[in-house]
Structures are given as C-alpha cells and as structure tokens.
C-alpha positions as CSV (number, residue, x, y, z in Angstrom):
1,X,59.1,167.4,170.9
2,X,61.6,166.1,168.3
3,X,64.7,164.1,168.8
4,X,67.5,162.7,166.7
5,X,66.8,159.3,165.1
6,X,67.5,156.6,167.6
7,X,67.2,159.0,170.5
8,X,63.7,158.2,171.4
9,X,62.1,155.0,172.6
10,X,60.3,154.6,169.3
11,X,63.6,155.2,167.4
12,X,65.5,152.6,169.4
13,X,62.8,150.0,169.5
14,X,60.7,150.8,166.3
15,X,61.8,147.7,164.5
16,X,61.1,145.3,167.4
17,X,57.6,144.3,166.4
18,X,58.5,143.3,162.9
19,X,61.7,141.7,164.0
20,X,59.8,139.6,166.6
21,X,57.1,138.5,164.2
22,X,59.6,137.5,161.6
23,X,61.7,135.7,164.2
24,X,58.7,133.7,165.4
25,X,58.0,132.5,161.9
26,X,61.7,131.7,161.2
27,X,62.1,129.9,164.5
28,X,58.9,127.9,163.9
29,X,60.1,126.7,160.5
30,X,63.7,126.2,161.7
31,X,62.8,124.3,164.8
32,X,60.4,122.0,162.9
33,X,63.1,121.3,160.2
34,X,65.8,120.7,162.9
35,X,63.7,118.3,164.9
36,X,62.6,116.4,161.8
37,X,66.0,116.3,160.2
38,X,66.5,114.2,157.1
39,X,65.3,115.5,153.7
40,X,63.3,118.4,155.3
41,X,66.3,119.9,157.1
42,X,68.5,119.3,154.0
43,X,66.0,121.0,151.7
44,X,65.9,124.0,154.1
45,X,69.7,124.2,154.1
46,X,69.8,124.0,150.3
47,X,67.2,126.8,149.9
48,X,68.8,129.1,152.4
49,X,72.3,128.6,151.0
50,X,71.0,129.5,147.5
51,X,69.3,132.6,148.8
52,X,72.4,133.7,150.6
53,X,74.6,133.3,147.5
54,X,72.1,135.2,145.5
55,X,72.2,138.1,148.0
56,X,76.0,138.1,148.1
57,X,76.2,138.1,144.3
58,X,73.6,140.9,144.0
59,X,75.5,143.1,146.6
60,X,78.9,142.6,144.8
61,X,77.5,143.0,141.3
62,X,74.2,144.9,141.5
63,X,73.9,145.4,137.7
64,X,74.1,141.7,137.0
65,X,70.7,140.6,138.4
66,X,70.2,137.6,136.2
67,X,73.7,136.4,136.9
68,X,73.1,136.7,140.7
69,X,69.9,134.6,140.4
70,X,71.8,132.0,138.3
71,X,74.5,131.8,140.9
72,X,72.0,131.3,143.7
73,X,70.3,128.5,141.8
74,X,73.6,127.0,141.0
75,X,74.6,127.1,144.7
76,X,71.4,125.2,145.6
77,X,72.0,122.6,142.9
78,X,75.7,122.2,143.9
79,X,74.9,121.7,147.6
80,X,72.0,119.3,146.8
81,X,74.3,117.2,144.6
82,X,76.9,117.0,147.4
83,X,74.2,115.9,149.9
84,X,72.7,113.4,147.5
85,X,76.0,111.8,146.3
86,X,77.3,111.7,149.9
87,X,80.9,111.2,148.7
88,X,84.1,113.0,149.8
89,X,84.9,113.5,146.2
90,X,81.7,115.4,145.6
91,X,82.7,118.1,148.0
92,X,84.7,119.8,145.2
93,X,81.3,121.0,143.9
94,X,81.1,123.4,146.9
95,X,84.0,125.3,145.2
96,X,82.1,125.8,141.9
97,X,80.0,128.8,142.8
98,X,82.6,130.8,144.8
99,X,85.1,130.3,142.0
100,X,82.7,131.1,139.2
101,X,81.4,134.2,140.9
102,X,84.9,135.4,141.7
103,X,85.9,135.0,138.1
104,X,83.1,137.3,136.9
105,X,83.3,141.1,136.9
106,X,82.2,142.3,140.3
107,X,83.3,144.3,143.3
108,X,85.4,142.5,145.8
109,X,86.0,139.3,143.8
110,X,88.3,137.7,146.4
111,X,85.9,138.5,149.2
112,X,83.1,137.0,147.2
113,X,85.1,133.8,146.7
114,X,86.0,133.5,150.4
115,X,82.6,134.4,151.9
116,X,80.8,132.5,149.2
117,X,82.9,129.4,150.2
118,X,82.0,130.0,153.8
119,X,78.3,130.1,152.9
120,X,78.6,126.8,150.9
121,X,80.5,125.1,153.7
122,X,78.0,126.3,156.3
123,X,75.1,124.8,154.3
124,X,76.9,121.5,154.0
125,X,78.1,121.6,157.6
126,X,74.7,122.1,159.1
127,X,73.4,119.0,157.4
128,X,76.5,117.0,158.1
129,X,76.4,117.9,161.8
130,X,72.7,117.1,162.1
131,X,72.9,113.8,160.4
132,X,76.4,112.8,161.7
133,X,76.3,113.9,165.3
134,X,72.6,114.3,165.9
135,X,70.1,116.8,167.2
136,X,71.8,118.1,170.4
137,X,74.7,119.8,168.7
138,X,72.5,121.6,166.2
139,X,70.1,122.7,169.0
140,X,73.1,124.0,170.9
141,X,74.7,125.7,167.9
142,X,71.5,127.5,166.9
143,X,70.7,128.4,170.5
144,X,74.1,130.0,170.9
145,X,73.8,132.1,167.8
146,X,70.2,133.1,168.6
147,X,70.7,133.9,172.3
148,X,73.9,135.7,171.7
149,X,72.2,137.8,169.0
150,X,69.2,138.6,171.2
151,X,71.4,139.5,174.2
152,X,73.7,141.6,172.0
153,X,70.7,143.4,170.5
154,X,69.0,144.3,173.8
155,X,72.3,145.2,175.6
156,X,73.5,147.4,172.7
157,X,70.1,149.2,172.4
158,X,69.9,149.6,176.2
159,X,73.4,150.5,177.2
160,X,75.1,151.7,174.0
161,X,78.6,152.8,174.7
162,X,81.9,152.4,172.7
163,X,81.7,150.8,169.3
164,X,83.2,147.4,168.8
165,X,84.5,148.0,165.2
166,X,83.1,151.4,164.0
167,X,84.9,151.4,160.7
168,X,83.3,148.1,159.7
169,X,80.1,147.9,161.6
170,X,79.1,151.2,163.2
171,X,76.1,149.8,165.1
172,X,78.0,147.1,167.0
173,X,78.9,148.1,170.6
174,X,81.2,146.5,173.1
175,X,78.2,146.2,175.5
176,X,76.3,144.2,172.9
177,X,79.3,142.1,172.0
178,X,80.1,141.1,175.6
179,X,76.5,140.5,176.4
180,X,76.4,138.1,173.4
181,X,79.4,136.2,174.9
182,X,77.6,136.0,178.2
183,X,74.4,134.8,176.7
184,X,76.3,132.1,174.8
185,X,78.0,131.0,178.0
186,X,74.6,130.6,179.7
187,X,73.5,128.4,176.8
188,X,76.6,126.3,177.3
189,X,75.9,126.1,181.0
190,X,72.4,124.9,180.4
191,X,73.6,122.1,178.1
192,X,76.3,121.1,180.6
193,X,73.9,121.0,183.4
194,X,71.6,118.7,181.3
195,X,74.4,116.2,180.9
196,X,76.0,117.2,177.5
197,X,79.5,117.9,178.7
198,X,81.3,120.8,180.3
199,X,83.1,121.8,177.1
200,X,79.9,123.4,175.9
201,X,80.5,126.2,178.4
202,X,84.0,126.8,177.0
203,X,83.2,126.6,173.4
204,X,80.0,128.6,173.4
205,X,81.6,132.1,173.7
206,X,84.0,131.2,170.9
207,X,81.1,130.1,168.7
208,X,79.3,133.3,169.5
209,X,82.4,135.3,168.6
210,X,82.7,133.5,165.3
211,X,79.1,134.3,164.7
212,X,79.8,137.9,165.5
213,X,82.7,137.9,163.0
214,X,80.4,136.5,160.3
215,X,78.0,139.3,161.0
216,X,80.7,141.9,160.9
217,X,82.1,140.6,157.6
218,X,78.6,140.9,156.1
219,X,78.2,144.4,157.5
220,X,81.5,145.3,155.8
221,X,80.2,144.0,152.5
222,X,77.0,146.0,152.8
223,X,78.9,149.2,153.6
224,X,81.1,148.7,150.6
225,X,78.0,148.0,148.5
226,X,76.2,151.0,149.9
227,X,73.1,149.1,151.0
228,X,71.4,148.8,154.4
229,X,70.3,145.2,154.0
230,X,71.3,142.3,151.8
231,X,67.8,142.2,150.5
232,X,64.2,142.8,151.8
233,X,63.0,139.2,152.0
234,X,62.5,139.1,155.8
235,X,60.5,142.0,157.4
236,X,62.4,143.6,160.2
237,X,65.6,141.6,159.4
238,X,66.4,142.5,155.9
239,X,67.7,139.6,153.9
240,X,68.4,135.9,154.5
241,X,72.1,136.7,154.8
242,X,71.4,139.4,157.4
243,X,69.7,136.8,159.5
244,X,72.1,133.8,158.9
245,X,75.4,135.5,158.6
246,X,76.3,134.7,162.2
247,X,75.4,131.1,161.7
248,X,77.8,131.0,158.8
249,X,80.7,132.0,161.0
250,X,79.7,129.6,163.8
251,X,79.4,126.6,161.5
252,X,82.7,127.3,159.7
253,X,84.4,127.5,163.1
254,X,83.1,124.1,164.1
255,X,84.1,122.6,160.8
256,X,87.7,124.0,161.2
257,X,87.9,122.7,164.8
258,X,86.7,119.3,163.6
259,X,89.5,119.2,161.1
260,X,92.2,119.6,163.8
261,X,90.8,118.0,166.8
262,X,88.0,115.8,168.1
263,X,85.4,118.1,169.4
264,X,84.8,117.1,173.1
265,X,81.1,117.5,172.7
266,X,80.9,115.1,169.7
267,X,80.2,111.5,170.5
268,X,80.0,112.1,174.2
C-alpha cells in the first residue's frame, strides 16, 4: 500500500530518530557550555556564529565558496575580538562582516546584511547575557526556544491544519505556532513558580514568537536559494543556521528590549 509522502506514519516521523540523536548531542554540549560559562561558552558562541555566517553566505552566493568560508572565519574573529577587548567601541566590529558580505556580488544583499547583523548580535548577546546577567536568563531563553520548537514540531505533525505563512514557510502551521507559544508560556510559568519573577510568563510567548520569525526568515532565504537546508552539518536538522535561527530572533528581541527598557527579569 502506497501513500503520498508525509501521509504515512513513517513519512511524518521518519526524521525523528536522527533529529533526536542530534538534539541529544547538541543539548549535551550546549548545556555543558552554558553551565560552565566563561571562555568555554564564549568559544562556542564564536564558533557557532562563524558557521551561521558561512551558511548564510553560501546560500546567497553559492558559486563563491571560498568567499563564504572567509566570511565565516572573519565573523568568528570579529566576534572574538569584541569579546576579548570588552569595549563599547569594539562593537563596531560586529558590522564588518554584514557590510562586507552585502557589498559583494550575491543574491539578496540587503537581506544578507540585515540577517548577518542579527547573527553577529545574537552571538555577542548570548555571551553578554550569560556573563552580565547570569545563568538563569540563558537557561530560560534556551528553554523557551527549545520547548516552543518541540511543541510546535509535534503539534504541527500531529494536527496539521492551516499554514501560518505558506508563501514563506510552507511547513509551518497555525497549530504548531500556537503550540509553541503555549510551550513557551509553560516554561515561563515554571521559572515564575521557582521564584524568578512573573514577567517570565508574559515575555516567554513573545520570545517564542521572535524565535519563530527568525526561523521563518531563514526559511524564506532557503526558498529563494532553492535549498532544503542551510547545510548538512547536523544529521536530521540540516545546518547550524537551521537549528539556531530561532535563537537568533529570540536574542535580538531581548537586546532590543534591553535598549528601551529595563527587563523585569534582569537583576531581580
């Protein structure tokens, strides 16, 4: 008996094993670095940022492979210099790669510049939040992104239904999107009940939504590039950008909020 792709149980859940195994490895490495903090967490942020810039450059200029690698290396060096110098004036280095890449011949130059800047800011923001605010906010942030993604994945696969934004991301459904918000709110409620402030409950769905927007932007980039994944580095997940695109959106939202107001969950 045959069925359309995705219509059988195997079709819907065929990637679950590889996704789960890769997720266990990534979570183990990530949790260890988050808990340890310091140079280990900073090094992980530097490496991941460089890989995401490389993938973004490769998608928008597939014929310029050596240039894409060079931009990825430059991104890691730029972020590392900012973290080492630890000066507000050094933050200008975060603009270097987005501007350089946008100035080169490629598809979607402006989008590369904007999304590239978001990637650089997210790498810096993760380290700044971990070192400046402490472990709880990073645990909360990552938990919101991970749980909302898991809830959205299972709800979307199970219930399906109307698409959230079919022209940009044809696989995203409203059932998965709303389930992601609900999962995020539950994470916020857990943190509130453990004494970290009630605003966790309010902010968590917004952070999840920002993460979903980061995911959708990356999906749009892939559709324009005609690729399924940003790369094939992570079995079952595609590329680094495929896995961390939501975290990029979430971190950028927190950085923007921190510019205009004192986050209620920061500093108690």
